[in-house]
N, C-alpha and C positions, 0 to 999 in steps of 0.2 A: 221020510226024514229029508230036511232041506239040504241040498248039496251045493257048496259054494262053487261058483265058476267065475270067469272073468270075461267081460265083454271086449270088443275090439278096441275100445278106448282105454282099456286097462283098469276098469272099475271093478270093485268088489261086488259081485252080483250073486244073490241067492234066490231060490224059489221056495217059499214066497220071499219077496225082497225084504232086506233088513239093513240097518245102518252098519257102516264099518266100525269095528270095535275100537274104542279109544284107549283101552288098556290102562285106564286110571285105577281100576281095581288091582291090577298087578303092581302098579306103583305104590298103592297104599299098603299092600302086603309086604313089599320090600322095605318100605319105610318102617313098618312094624318090626321087621327082622333087624334092621339097623338099630332101632331103639333098644331092642333086647340085648344086642351085643354091647352097646355103649353102657347100658345100665349094669350089665354083668361086669364090665371093666371098672366102672366106678366102685362096685362092691369089692372087687379084688384089691383095688388100691386102698380102700378104707380098711379092709381086713389085714393087709400086710403092714400098713403104716400106723394105723390107730388102734388096731386090735379090737375094733368095734365099728358098728355102723352108726354114723351121725346123721343129723338132719340135713347136712349139706347135700347128701345124695338126693334127698327129696326135692330140695330147691333147684339143683342143677337139672335133675331129671324132668321136673315139671316145665322148667324154662325151655329145655331142649325139645320136649314133645310139643309144647305150644308153638314154637318156631316152625317145626316140621308140619304141624297141622295147618297153620296159616299158609305156608308155602304150597302144600298140596292142594288146598282149596283154591288158591290163586291159579295154579296150573290147570286144575279141573275147570275153572271158570273161563280163563282167558287163552289157554293153549291146550284145549282138550285132546288134540291128536299128537302132542309132543311125545318124544321117546320115553317109555316108562322106566328106564334104568338110569337116566342122567341124574335126576334129583335124588334117588336113593344112594347113589355112589357119593354124591356131594355130602349128603346127610351123614353117612358113615364116616367119611374123612373128617368132617367138621367135628363130629362127636368124639372121635378118638383123639383128635388134637386137643379138644377141651379136657378130656380125661388126663392126657399127659401133662398139660399145663397145670391142672389141679394137683397132680401128683408131685410135680416139681415145686409148686407152691408150698406143699406140706413140708418138704425137706428144707427149703430155704427159710420157712417160718421157724422151724426148730433150730436151725443154725443161728438165726437172728436172736432168738431167745437166749441161747447159750452165750452169745457175744454181747448181749444187752443192747441190741440195736432194733430199730423199727423196720418193718418190712411190709410193703403194700402188695397183697396178692394180685396176680394177673388174671386168674380165672374169672372173677366177676366182671372185669373190664372186657374180657373176651366175649362174655355173654352179651354185654352191652353193644360191642361192635357187631356181633352177629345180628342183633335186633336192628341196628341201623342198616346193615347190609341187606336184611330182609326187606326193609322199606324201599331201598333202591331197586331190589329185585322186583318188587311189586310195581314200582313206578315204570320200569322198563317194559314189563309185560303189558301194563295198562296203556302206556303211551305209544309204544311201537307195535301197532296193529299189523304192519307188514314190513318185513326187514328191508324191502326194496325202497321204501321211502327214505332210508338213510343216505341213499346216493344223492339226494337233493342237497345235502349239507356236507358232502364229502370234502370239498376244499376248505370249508370252514372248520371241520373236524381236524383236517391236516394241519392247518395253521395253529389252532389251539393246542394240538398235540405237540408240535415243535416248540411252541412257547413254554408249555408245561415241562417238557423234557429239558430245556435249556435254562429255565428260570433259576434253579438252585445254583448253577454255576456262576451267575452274576451277583448273587446275594452274598453278603459278608459271611464269613465262616461261623460267626456266632449265631446266625439264623439258619444255616443250611448244613453244617458239618456235624456228623455223628460217627464216631469210631473211624475217623479218617476219610470217610466218603461224603462228598457234598451232594447228596441226593434228597435232602429233606427241606421242608419249609416249616420252621418252628414259629408258632404263634402263641407264645406264652404258655397257656395251660395245655395246648395240644400241638402235635406235629403231624404232618402229612407228607407222604412220598408221592409227588405228582407223576413220577415216571410210571407208576402202576396204572394210572388212568390214561396216560399218554399212549401206552402200547395199544390199548383198545381203539382209541381215536385214530391212530396212525394205521392200524389194520383196516379200519373202515375206509380210510382215504386210499390206501394202496389197492384194496380190492376194487373200488370204484374206478380208480385210475387205470388199472390193468385191464379191466373190462372194456373201457372206452378206447384204449390205445393198444389193444392186443395185436392188431395187424402190424403195427410198427415193430413190435418185438419178434414177430414171426419172420420178418424179412431177413434174409441171410446176406452177409457181407462177403469179404474176401475168403478164399479157401486156402488154408495154410496147413500143410502136412495132413491133408485129408479131412480137416476139421473146418466147418463153416463158421467163421467168426461173426459175431454180431457187428452191425455197422456202428461206427464211432459215435454218430449222433444219437443212437438209441441207448447209449450207456448212461444217460443222465440220471434216471432214478436210482440205479444201483450205485453210481458214484456218490449221489447225495446221501444214500443210506450209509455208505462206507465212511464218508466224511463226518456224518452225524455220530456214528458209533465211535470213531476215533476221537471226536470232540468230547463225548461222554467219558471215554477212557482217560483222556488227558486232563480235562478241566474238573470233572466230577469224581475221578478216581474210582469208577464203578465198572469193573470188568464184566460183572454178571449181566447188567442191563444192556450193555453194548453187545455182548454175545447173543443174548436173547432176542433183541430187536433185529439184529442183522440176520440171524438164523430164520426168523419168521418171514422177513421180507424176501429172502432168498427162496424159501419154500413156496411162497405165493407166486413168485416170478416163474419158478419152474412149473408149477401146476397150470399157470395161465398159458405158457408157451410150449410145454412139453419138450424143451430143448436143454439137454444136459450141459451145453456149453455155458449157460448162465450160472450153473452151480460151480463149474470150474473157475470161471472168471470171478465169481463172488468169493469163493474160498481163497483164491490167489490174492485178492485185494485185502481180505481180512488177515491172512497170514502175514502179508507184507506190512500192514499197519501195526500188527501186534509185535513184529520184530523191531520196527522202528520205535514203538513205545517202550519196549524192553530196554533198548539201548539208551533212551533219553530220560526215563523216569524211575526213581528209586523205589517207589511203592510197587511198581510192577515187578521189579527185580526181587523185592522181598517176598511177594506172593509166589513167584516161581521157585525161589530158594526153599521156602517152606514146603512147597510141593515135592521138590526133588529129595530133600532130606530134612524132614521136620525134627529129627532127633539131633541135628547139629546144634540146635538151641532149644532144648526141651523145656526150659523154664522161662524163655523169653517169647520171641515171635512164633516159635513152633509149639507153644504150650497147648493152645486150643486144639489143633489137629492131633497132637500126641494123645491128649486125654480122650478125644473122640475115638481114636483107634484102639486105645486100651478098653474103652467101654464096649466097642463092638466085639473085641476079643473076649471080654468077660461074658458077654451074652452068648457067644457061641452059636450053636445050631438052634437050641430050644429056648434060650433066654433065661434070665434070672427070675422072671415072673413080674407082673405089674406090682409096683410098690416095693419090690425086693432088691432093686439095684441102687446105684449111686449116680444117676444122671446129672445131679446138680453139681458134680465135680467139673463138668465141662462148661466153660464160659458160654453165655448165650444159648443155653441148652433148650430154652423155650422158643427160640426164634430161628437163627441160622442153623443150629445143630440139633433140631428136634428129631430128625431122622436117626441121629446117633443114639439119642435117648431111647427111641423106640426099638432100635436094633439091639440095645443092651438088655432091655426088659422083655421083649418079645422074641429076640433071637433072629437068626437068619430066616427061619421059616415065617415068622410074623412080619418081618420087613418085606420079604418077597410077596406075601399075601397082600400087604398094603400097596406095593407097587403094582400088583395085578389089578387092584381096584382102580388105580389111576389109568392103567392101560384100557380097562373096560370103559371108563368114562371117555377117554380120548377116542376109542374105537367107535363108540356109539355116536359121538359127535362127527367123526369122519363119515360114518355111514349116513347120517342125516345130510351131510354136505354133498355126498354123492347122489342122494336120492332127490334133492331139491331140484326144481325145474329151471331155475334161472342161474346164469353164470355168476352173477354177483354173490348170490347165496352160496354157491359152491366154493368160491374163493374165500369169502368171509368165514363160513363154517369150517373150512379146512384150516385157515389161519388161526382161528380161535382154538381149535382142537390141538393143532400142532404146538401152539404156545404153551399149553399145559404140559405136553410131553417134553418140550425143550426146557422149560423152567425146571421140571423135575430132574432131567438129566444134568443140568448145570449144578443144581444144589446137591443132589445125591453123589454126583461125580466128584464134587469138591470135598464132601464129607468123607468119602471112601478113598480119597487120594488118587482118583482116576485122572482128574484134571486139577489145575490150580483152584484154590478156594476163591469163590466170587462174592459171597455175602448177600445172596438174594434169599427170599423166604420160600418155604415149601407151601404150595397152594392149599388152603383150607386147614392145614395142620398147624402152622406156626402162629405164634401170638403176634398180633399187629392189626391195626385198623385198616390202613391203606390197602394192604394185600387182600384182606378179606372183602372189603367193599368192592374193589375192582374185579375180583374173581367172581363174586355173585352177579355183578353186571354182565360179565362174560358168559356165565351159565344162563342168565335170562335170555341173552341173544341167541345162544345155542338152542335153547328150548323153542324160541320163536322160529328159528330156521327149521328145526325138527318138526314143529307143528305144520309149517307150510309144506314140508316134504311128505308127510303122512296124510295130510288132509285130502279127502277125495275131491276130485275136480267136479265142479257143478256143471251139469250138462246144460248147454245153452240151447233153448228152444228156438226154432226158426220163427222169425218175426212174420206175422201175417201180412200178406200183400194188401195194400189199401185198394178198395174198390173204386172204380171210376164213378164220377157223379152220373146221375141218371141222364142228364142232358147230353153227356159225352159218350154214353154207352152205345156200342154197335148194335145194329138191328140184325136179328137172326131170324131167318125164314124157317118155319116149322111146318111140315106137311101133316095134314090130318090123316090119321090112319084110316084105310079103306076097310 
């Protein structure tokens, strides 16, 4: 029987030799398991809401499985050594989000019929956005053959990211403001949130910048109270990030994006330098900016007041968080069951507060299981970042993985009243095109980095030495044997 060993170069070697397993079969099996869970969830929703199984399950199920099939074939073709758990985790989260959006659609449709109003369901639109996200996913895998080529365009990505991040602030409110936050660009029939794409562009820029300027950030400045402070001239990037986040908070009234962006930059800076002082300085700058914003702007004060005591105005500003807390309390440990709760009572239950809807119907156990899927996704991304051989890939993979965790913390922390509500979406679960498109691009980049990390190194054969021409060859005396 062949026994696997490893050669001095770290290669996977067997006797007789065989290729390193790509684990695509594992990925396919896990995708099938995710499809089973999502199909069962659709059936439970139909059974509890409609008391029968409709053809809608067949339509959504076939669309979901077709999307998974195309994604799996693309990974098998263009990233064969990618981590086998990343895509199944995304498929499960996306599928459960579609189930919950469909379940909320059923409740809101019934309410609209009772009130004699029209209602446009969101689940078919979410399928459409998922198909478009899949196209971008395929485009990234096809065009980005090597993640290191992104460093050539790092400064261009940084400039485009800053413009995309600040563009809604300079547009009139009629084109950029939704629910009090100026983070959108409204183009008649459609609207897009450029900040979702800007975070990926800026992560690419900062990863490339920190790789090229790492030695500057490693240099120590003055020593105060036993702590080596960074030099003043090296504080530029973190000061720019702090000013950008404060500008987002002030002009766009978006606490979530500013917190997410600054947290990711701080994490990448710490990973690049391994100096805790950068975390201390960054947190100090963010807390100082937040305190100033709280003193100057009423919308920040309203968010903090709703966080501290939402029951002070349960029918006004605190209504949304109060209803979410009641929903989580109703779900308890085991939940009411899919289709048996009242998640539609919470405003924006399919977007910002979809985790509250899941907590009500799946309970504490179901919500924790869902969070574990996110942690597995982020952990596999971090693992790929650690395993990849180049520093840029380590920083970019770590930043992309941390962005998922940070975004999840910000939204779930706001829904559960751990931190003030910020108004960002839950990755892959919430309804919305911009978030879904950007996160599928993020996953495609993670898969590309993972493929580079697991792909076996090709052994370079020594180049044969060219022989000297006959006219220049040395003469060798050979004795005839006696």
